[in-house]
C-alpha positions in Angstrom: 54.4 -55.1 59.5 54.7 -52.8 62.5 52.5 -49.8 61.6 53.7 -47.7 64.5 57.3 -47.7 63.1 56.0 -47.1 59.6 54.0 -44.1 60.8 57.0 -42.7 62.7 59.1 -43.2 59.5 56.5 -41.2 57.5 56.6 -38.5 60.1 60.3 -38.2 59.9 60.2 -38.1 56.1 57.5 -35.4 56.2 59.6 -33.3 58.6 62.5 -33.4 56.3 60.7 -32.5 53.1 59.3 -29.2 52.0 62.0 -27.0 53.3 62.6 -23.8 51.4 66.0 -24.9 50.5 64.9 -28.2 49.0 62.1 -26.5 47.0 64.6 -23.9 45.8 67.0 -26.7 44.7 64.2 -28.5 42.9 62.2 -25.6 41.6 62.9 -26.6 38.0 61.7 -30.2 38.5 58.1 -31.5 38.4 58.5 -32.7 42.0 58.6 -29.1 43.2 54.8 -28.9 42.8 54.4 -31.7 45.4 56.9 -30.0 47.7 55.0 -26.7 47.4 51.7 -28.3 48.3 53.3 -29.8 51.4 54.9 -26.5 52.2 51.5 -24.8 52.1 50.1 -27.3 54.6 53.2 -27.1 56.8 52.7 -23.4 57.1 49.2 -24.1 58.5 47.4 -22.8 55.4 44.2 -24.0 53.8 41.7 -22.9 51.2 39.8 -21.1 54.0 42.7 -18.6 54.1 42.3 -17.6 50.5 41.0 -14.1 49.7 41.0 -12.0 46.6 43.6 -9.7 48.1 46.0 -12.4 49.2 45.7 -14.0 45.7 46.8 -10.6 44.3 49.7 -10.8 46.6 50.6 -14.2 45.3 50.6 -12.8 41.8 53.0 -10.0 43.0 55.4 -12.5 44.6 55.5 -14.6 41.4 56.0 -11.5 39.2 58.9 -10.3 41.4 60.5 -13.7 40.9 60.4 -13.2 37.1 62.5 -10.0 37.2 65.9 -11.7 37.7 65.2 -14.0 34.8 64.2 -11.1 32.5 67.8 -10.1 32.4 68.7 -13.3 30.7 68.6 -12.3 27.0 69.4 -15.8 25.8 66.1 -17.3 26.7 63.3 -15.9 24.5 60.2 -16.9 26.5 61.5 -15.6 29.9 62.1 -12.1 28.5 58.3 -11.7 28.1 57.1 -13.7 31.1 54.5 -11.7 33.0 51.7 -12.5 35.4 48.3 -11.6 33.9 46.0 -9.3 35.9 43.2 -11.8 35.6 42.5 -13.9 38.7 39.6 -16.2 38.1 37.7 -16.9 41.3 34.8 -19.2 42.0 33.0 -18.6 45.3 31.0 -21.2 47.2 28.3 -18.6 47.6 28.1 -16.5 44.5 26.1 -13.8 46.2 28.2 -13.3 49.4 31.5 -13.8 47.6 33.2 -14.7 50.9 34.5 -18.3 50.7 36.7 -19.1 47.7 36.1 -22.5 46.3 38.5 -22.3 43.3 41.0 -19.7 42.0 43.2 -19.5 39.0 46.2 -17.2 38.4 47.5 -16.8 34.8 50.7 -16.0 33.1 51.7 -14.7 29.7 54.8 -15.4 27.7 56.2 -14.4 24.3 54.2 -17.0 22.4 51.2 -17.7 24.8 48.6 -15.9 26.8 46.6 -16.9 29.9 48.3 -20.2 30.8 47.6 -21.3 34.4 50.4 -20.4 36.7 48.8 -21.6 40.0 45.4 -23.2 40.4 43.5 -23.9 43.5 41.0 -26.6 42.4 37.8 -26.8 44.3 36.6 -30.4 44.3 39.7 -32.0 45.8 41.5 -28.8 47.0 44.4 -29.7 44.8 46.9 -26.9 44.1 48.4 -27.1 40.6 51.5 -25.4 39.4 52.2 -24.5 35.8 51.5 -28.0 34.4 52.5 -26.7 31.0 56.0 -25.6 32.1 59.3 -27.4 32.6 62.8 -26.5 33.6 63.5 -22.8 34.3 59.9 -21.8 33.3 58.7 -23.2 36.6 61.2 -21.4 38.8 59.5 -18.0 39.3 56.2 -19.6 40.0 57.6 -22.1 42.5 59.7 -19.5 44.3 56.9 -16.9 44.4 54.5 -19.4 45.8 57.0 -20.3 48.7 57.5 -16.7 49.5 53.7 -16.2 49.5 53.2 -19.1 51.9 55.7 -17.5 54.3 53.9 -14.2 54.0 50.5 -15.8 54.5 51.7 -17.6 57.6 52.9 -14.4 59.0 49.7 -12.5 58.1 47.6 -15.3 59.7 49.5 -14.9 63.0 49.0 -11.1 63.1 
């Protein structure tokens, strides 16, 4: 097998994936989580960019994405979907509180409290997205995360 052609093929595939449009189209699917992780990396972001303030901004972006769904009176859980104020942060150095190792943002619904909306897991730097959710329950979290990545990229350049 010619690995050079294989690597070029992977690069072409990677260039095609993780566009905002593709993520928007697939926001209700499980595969949107993978696309969001790729989008985060393509924006040049890493765990070293995480701060308490920009995690608060992520919470705001996700909450803003729930507002259009709140108008849908036919779907019970969405009517009460709200980001929780709690952001659980684990710092590498607990005294300095400068480098974030792990972070967890939570969401509340009509029949649950404090479910993980987005998690930044420390050991493997895996970013998780609402593993409990399916279908339209995922959409505000996925869309909010993508908007936050764009905002983070812009902030990083300034």
